[in-house]
C-alpha positions in Angstrom: 142.5 127.7 97.3 144.1 130.8 98.7 147.5 132.1 97.6 150.3 132.5 100.1 150.6 136.1 101.3 153.8 137.9 100.4 154.5 140.7 102.9 156.7 143.6 101.8 160.1 143.3 103.4 161.9 146.5 104.5 158.9 148.8 104.4 156.2 149.6 107.0 153.1 151.7 106.9 151.6 153.1 110.1 148.6 155.1 110.9 149.3 158.7 112.1 149.9 159.4 115.8 147.1 161.0 117.9 148.7 164.4 117.6 149.2 164.4 113.9 147.4 167.0 111.8 144.2 165.8 110.0 145.9 165.9 106.6 148.5 163.3 107.6 147.1 159.8 106.6 150.0 157.7 107.8 153.7 157.2 107.7 156.0 154.9 105.8 159.4 153.7 107.1 161.8 152.0 104.7 164.8 149.9 105.6 166.8 150.5 102.4 168.8 147.3 101.9 165.9 145.0 102.7 163.4 146.9 100.6 165.7 147.1 97.6 166.2 143.3 97.7 162.4 142.8 98.0 161.8 145.1 95.0 164.4 143.3 92.9 162.9 140.0 93.7 159.3 141.0 92.9 159.5 143.4 89.9 157.1 142.8 87.0 157.4 145.1 83.9 159.3 147.6 86.0 156.7 147.8 88.8 156.1 146.4 92.2 152.5 146.8 93.4 151.7 146.8 97.1 148.4 146.8 98.9 147.8 148.5 102.3 145.6 146.2 104.3 144.2 146.0 107.8 144.5 142.7 109.7 141.6 141.2 111.7 143.4 142.6 114.8 143.3 146.1 113.2 147.0 146.5 112.4 148.0 147.8 109.0 150.4 146.0 106.7 151.8 146.0 103.2 151.3 143.0 101.0 152.6 142.3 97.5 149.8 142.6 95.0 150.2 139.5 92.8 147.1 140.0 90.6 147.6 139.3 87.0 145.3 139.9 84.1 143.1 136.9 83.6 143.2 135.8 87.3 139.6 134.7 87.4 139.6 133.9 91.2 140.7 137.4 92.2 138.5 139.0 89.5 135.4 137.3 90.9 136.2 138.5 94.4 136.6 142.0 93.2 133.3 141.9 91.3 131.6 140.7 94.5 133.1 143.6 96.5 135.5 141.5 98.6 139.3 141.6 99.0 141.6 138.5 99.2 140.5 137.7 102.8 136.8 138.2 102.2 136.6 141.7 103.7 134.3 144.2 102.1 136.1 146.6 99.8 135.9 150.3 100.3 132.9 151.3 98.2 134.0 154.9 97.6 135.3 155.6 94.1 139.1 155.8 93.7 140.2 159.3 92.9 143.6 160.5 91.6 145.4 162.9 93.8 146.9 165.8 91.8 150.2 167.4 92.7 148.4 170.7 93.2 146.3 169.1 96.0 149.3 168.2 98.2 149.8 170.4 101.3 153.5 170.8 100.7 
């Protein structure tokens, strides 16, 4: 049984344009009133977690991450290397970006 997707209202992520420098990974657009309402409706412990995903058609979108500790269904998928839709997860290790590494 799959959970209903909750798309992030008021915020969009787009891949960079063809003339963007190589260090630009994408852009985010925020419609303030809609996004504030979305955040207020979905806050848990002071946080709202969003996942950047790619649809089967190749477009990027933001989805509310509803994972909770003890969610065995999602934990099993993660252990098998799949995301919510059965796509393979990126196998590269997650790395933290340090402030000193930012180009601005």
